C-alpha positions as CSV (number, residue, x, y, z in Angstrom):
1,M,-17.2,-24.0,37.4
2,M,-13.7,-25.2,38.4
3,K,-14.3,-28.6,36.8
4,T,-15.4,-27.0,33.6
5,R,-12.3,-24.8,33.5
6,S,-10.1,-27.8,34.1
7,I,-11.7,-29.7,31.2
8,L,-11.3,-26.7,28.9
9,V,-7.6,-26.3,29.8
10,L,-7.0,-30.0,29.2
11,L,-8.8,-29.8,25.8
12,F,-6.7,-26.8,24.8
13,A,-3.5,-28.3,26.0
14,A,-4.3,-31.5,24.0
15,T,-4.5,-29.5,20.8
16,L,-1.2,-27.7,21.3
17,P,1.1,-30.6,20.3
18,A,-0.8,-31.0,17.0
19,L,-0.3,-27.3,16.3
20,A,3.4,-27.4,17.3
21,Q,4.1,-30.3,14.9
22,Q,3.1,-28.1,11.9
23,G,5.9,-25.6,12.4
24,P,5.9,-21.9,13.3
25,Q,2.3,-20.9,13.7
26,D,1.3,-17.3,14.3
27,I,-1.7,-17.6,16.7
28,H,-3.7,-14.6,17.8
29,P,-6.6,-14.7,20.3
30,Y,-9.3,-12.1,20.5
31,F,-12.2,-11.6,22.8
32,S,-15.4,-9.6,22.7
33,P,-17.2,-7.5,23.5
34,R,-15.2,-4.8,21.7
35,G,-12.1,-6.9,21.4
36,N,-11.4,-6.2,17.7
37,C,-12.6,-9.6,16.5
38,T,-14.4,-8.2,13.5
39,E,-11.3,-6.1,12.7
40,A,-9.0,-9.2,12.9
41,I,-11.3,-11.1,10.5
42,V,-11.6,-8.2,8.1
43,S,-7.8,-7.7,8.1
44,S,-7.2,-11.4,7.4
45,L,-9.8,-11.3,4.6
46,N,-8.1,-8.2,3.1
47,G,-4.9,-10.3,2.8
48,A,-6.6,-13.2,1.1
49,Q,-5.1,-14.0,-2.3
50,K,-6.5,-17.3,-3.6
51,S,-9.4,-18.7,-1.5
52,V,-11.7,-18.2,1.4
53,L,-14.1,-20.9,2.7
54,V,-16.7,-19.9,5.3
55,L,-18.9,-22.0,7.6
56,A,-21.1,-19.8,9.8
57,Y,-24.1,-20.1,12.0
58,S,-25.2,-16.5,12.3
59,F,-23.9,-13.9,9.8
60,T,-25.1,-10.3,9.9
61,S,-21.8,-8.4,10.1
62,A,-21.7,-5.8,7.3
63,P,-17.9,-5.3,7.6
64,I,-17.2,-9.0,7.2
65,A,-19.6,-9.4,4.4
66,K,-18.1,-6.4,2.6
67,A,-14.6,-7.9,3.0
68,L,-15.7,-11.2,1.5
69,V,-17.3,-9.4,-1.5
70,D,-14.1,-7.3,-1.9
71,A,-12.0,-10.4,-1.9
72,K,-14.3,-11.9,-4.5
73,K,-13.9,-8.8,-6.6
74,R,-10.1,-9.2,-6.3
75,G,-10.4,-12.6,-7.9
76,V,-10.3,-14.6,-4.7
77,D,-12.4,-17.8,-4.8
78,V,-14.9,-17.1,-1.9
79,Q,-17.6,-19.7,-0.9
80,V,-19.9,-19.6,2.0
81,V,-22.0,-22.2,3.8
82,L,-24.5,-20.9,6.3
83,D,-27.0,-22.4,8.8
84,K,-30.6,-22.7,7.6
85,S,-31.7,-19.9,9.9
86,Q,-30.0,-17.5,7.5
87,R,-32.9,-18.1,5.0
88,S,-35.4,-16.5,7.3
89,E,-33.5,-14.1,9.5
90,K,-34.5,-10.5,9.0
91,Y,-31.0,-9.0,8.9
92,T,-28.6,-11.4,7.3
93,S,-25.6,-11.1,5.0
94,A,-26.5,-14.2,3.1
95,T,-28.6,-12.5,0.4
96,F,-26.1,-9.7,0.1
97,L,-23.2,-12.1,-0.5
98,A,-25.2,-14.2,-3.0
99,N,-26.4,-11.1,-4.9
100,E,-22.8,-9.9,-5.1
101,G,-21.7,-13.2,-6.8
102,V,-20.4,-15.0,-3.8
103,P,-21.5,-18.7,-3.9
104,T,-23.7,-19.0,-0.8
105,F,-25.2,-22.3,0.4
106,I,-27.5,-23.3,3.1
107,D,-26.7,-26.3,5.4
108,S,-30.0,-27.7,6.6
109,A,-28.8,-31.2,7.3
110,H,-28.3,-30.4,11.0
111,A,-30.5,-29.1,13.8
112,I,-28.1,-26.2,13.9
113,A,-25.0,-25.7,11.7
114,H,-23.2,-24.0,14.5
115,N,-19.8,-23.5,12.9
116,K,-17.8,-20.3,13.0
117,V,-14.9,-21.0,10.7
118,M,-13.0,-19.4,7.9
119,V,-10.1,-21.0,5.9
120,I,-8.0,-18.5,4.0
121,D,-5.5,-19.4,1.3
122,K,-5.3,-23.0,2.6
123,S,-3.0,-21.7,5.4
124,T,-5.0,-19.6,7.9
125,V,-7.8,-20.8,10.1
126,I,-10.2,-18.5,11.9
127,T,-12.4,-20.1,14.5
128,G,-13.9,-19.8,18.0
129,S,-17.3,-19.0,19.5
130,F,-17.4,-15.6,17.7
131,N,-20.5,-15.4,15.4
132,F,-20.0,-13.1,12.4
133,T,-22.4,-10.5,13.8
134,K,-22.5,-7.0,15.2
135,S,-23.8,-8.3,18.5
136,A,-20.9,-10.7,18.8
137,E,-18.5,-7.8,18.5
138,E,-20.4,-5.2,20.6
139,K,-22.4,-7.1,23.2
140,N,-21.5,-10.8,23.6
141,A,-18.7,-12.5,25.5
142,E,-17.1,-14.5,22.7
143,N,-13.6,-15.6,21.5
144,L,-11.8,-15.9,18.3
145,L,-8.5,-17.5,17.2
146,V,-6.7,-16.5,14.1
147,I,-4.1,-19.2,13.3
148,N,-1.7,-18.3,10.5
149,H,0.8,-20.5,8.7
150,A,-1.1,-23.7,9.6
151,P,-1.6,-25.6,6.3
152,E,-2.3,-29.0,8.0
153,L,-4.9,-27.5,10.2
154,A,-6.4,-25.6,7.3
155,Q,-6.5,-28.9,5.4
156,T,-8.5,-30.5,8.2
157,Y,-11.0,-27.6,8.3
158,T,-11.2,-27.6,4.5
159,A,-12.1,-31.3,4.6
160,N,-14.9,-30.5,7.1
161,W,-16.0,-27.6,4.9
162,K,-16.3,-29.9,1.9
163,I,-18.5,-32.3,3.9
164,H,-20.9,-29.5,4.8
165,R,-20.9,-28.0,1.3
166,G,-21.6,-31.5,-0.1
167,H,-25.0,-31.6,1.6
168,S,-25.9,-27.9,1.3
169,Q,-28.1,-26.3,-1.2
170,P,-27.7,-22.9,-3.0
171,L,-29.4,-20.0,-1.3
172,Q,-32.9,-19.7,-2.9
173,G,-33.3,-16.6,-5.0
174,S,-29.5,-16.0,-5.3
175,S,-28.0,-14.9,-8.5
176,V,-25.3,-17.6,-8.3
177,P,-26.0,-20.6,-10.4
178,Y,-25.4,-24.0,-8.7
179,A,-23.0,-25.2,-11.4
180,S,-20.6,-22.3,-10.9
181,T,-19.4,-23.6,-7.5
182,T,-17.6,-26.8,-8.1
183,R,-14.3,-26.3,-6.3
184,P,-13.3,-25.0,-2.9
């Protein structure tokens, strides 16, 4: 246990210089259960003005899904790439998003597409172990980082998002045509 903690501390410490080089970030950590992770994500999405890119493993959170749809309705370019498990899960936000006009794609190129990432307006990165689910908010021990004013970090995550989007397929049965999703 102590060795694992030491390794995690070293890994976190190694990332701090890269973040510090970018300038004045605004970094907010959250922890669940009941640590307002969902509220932090929804608040960030409510402030989105131009774009939101999502990579997610499990996605069943109604408040997050609604915030993404609301952003889309405000004219924000919202695109979502989800793990293949979201095709067959009983309670998923994937179909809801796609039916509301949010381009929604399935990444089946990996055993598990286990990402939990959002990039907002090419400047804010949301990441951590927090799945975009009700259970993550209410039952699980998870963590979330909201990193604002970090365009270089956002660019790195956007490049990774593009790789996953590149080998993903549109959600079957969605109302979003494949050709309408050409730019992140």
